C-alpha positions, 0 to 999 in steps of 0.5 A, a space after each residue: 149170525 154175526 155180520 161184519 161191518 163190510 158187505 162180505 165176511 172177512 175170509 181167512 187165507 184158506 177160505 179165500 183160496 177156495 171161495 175167491 180162487 175156486 180151490 177145493 178142500 181135501 176130501 173128508 176134511 170139511 166139518 159138514 161132510 158127515 153132518 146132518 142136523 136140521 137147518 139151513 146152509 148159507 154162503 160164508 161170504 155173503 150170508 145168502 141162503 143156499 141149501 136146506 138140510 132136508 136136501 142133504 144126503 150121505 154120498 161118501 164122496 168126501 164132501 157135503 152133498 145136496 140134491 136140491 138148492 133153495 130156489 134161485 140160490 145157485 148159479 152154474 158156470 162152465 168149469 175151467 177144466 172144460 168137463 165139469 159144471 161149477 156152482 156159485 152163490 147166485 148172490 155174490 158169485 162165491 165158488 161152492 163146488 160142482 154139480 153132477 147129473 145122473 149118478 143116481 144117488 137120489 131120485 132127483 138124480 143130481 148132486 151139488 158137491 160143495 166145499 164145507 168151507 164155503 158154507 155156514 150152517 144155521 140151525 132151524 131155531 135160529 133161521 126161523 128168527 129171520 124176517 124180510 122187509 121191502 123198501 123202494 127209494 129210487 135206484 135200488 143200487 144205492 138202497 141196497 148198498 146202505 142196507 147191506 152195511 147195516 148190522 143185523 142185515 143178512 142180505 139185501 137183494 135188488 128186485 121188482 115189486 108192485 106191478 102186473 106182469 109176471 117175471 118182469 125184465 128191467 126193460 119191462 120196468 123201465 117202460 112204465 107199462 106194468 107199474 113196477 117199483 125198484 125194490 130192495 128185499 132186506 133179510 134180517 135178524 130181528 134179534 139184532 136189528 128191529 124193523 123200525 130201525 130199518 125203516 128209519 134208515 130207509 127214510 134217512 138214505 133217500 129223499 122221502 119228499 120227492 114226488 116224481 122219483 129220486 134225485 136225477 132218476 125220474 119216473 114211477 119205478 123210482 118213487 118212494 114206497 114201503 111195502 108192508 107184510 103185516 099190520 105191525 109193519 104198516 103201523 110202524 111205517 105210518 107212525 114214522 111218517 107222522 113223526 117226520 111230518 111233525 118235523 116239517 117234512 112233506 113225506 110222499 112215501 106210499 105204504 103198500 102191501 107186499 106183492 110178489 118180489 122178483 129178483 132183478 138181473 145179476 148185473 144189478 146185484 151188489 152194483 157198488 160193491 163190484 164197482 168199488 164205489 159208494 152211491 152218488 144218488 143216495 146220501 145218508 142224512 139223519 132225520 130221527 
């Protein structure tokens, strides 16, 4: 899955009409209308996974239809027509189509009616080649920004990890009562970028020698942490830390096992993209 150098994939004028401006493709014209291969459907604009093939069904309405979503992938909004419910990519807000309830096509009794042009299909063989990595390096806005612009990264999502309360809010995390860190979940293609490359980037976009936070952001939630999912990731993180120590850096980055990741509130996602700004507290500095 090629990813362009910017945050979002560059769209054609027709894709912009539908994805950005909430248009609709003509019925029966989309490539995924009568398409039933096994795989995952991702957002054309930001690459976030949206639907799985096992939830797709034939409705003969002229557009791809699904009776379920990947958990947390879809956001609902009132349609301007005042009658329908629009569905959007929860990660980037791209217009997908509409959801209908109670028309009886499947046992789940709901129908996500989606424009083909809003989707990209990834066959199972390719999708299983993706992996996730988790990094905490101060305010997650800046960390997310740099990983989103890394070739081979499919998505970067701001969230919380390492604490003790289920479903924490930003206020819970800021209170310092529950031990959470501001973490970025990085989904990437290992064929395009290695875990080691991502970990190196992490050490170069924040100050891994600052013990009490990051820049002006002071507190437990802003401390430097790599969360590992397996022994190989742990070994890689520890080896990179030793390399930096040999270079004279007093590294304070913790290396901890992955725990449950909670996605942060929508207003935290793509913060700098929405503001059309670049990070002020995270500046790239080559260390390797």
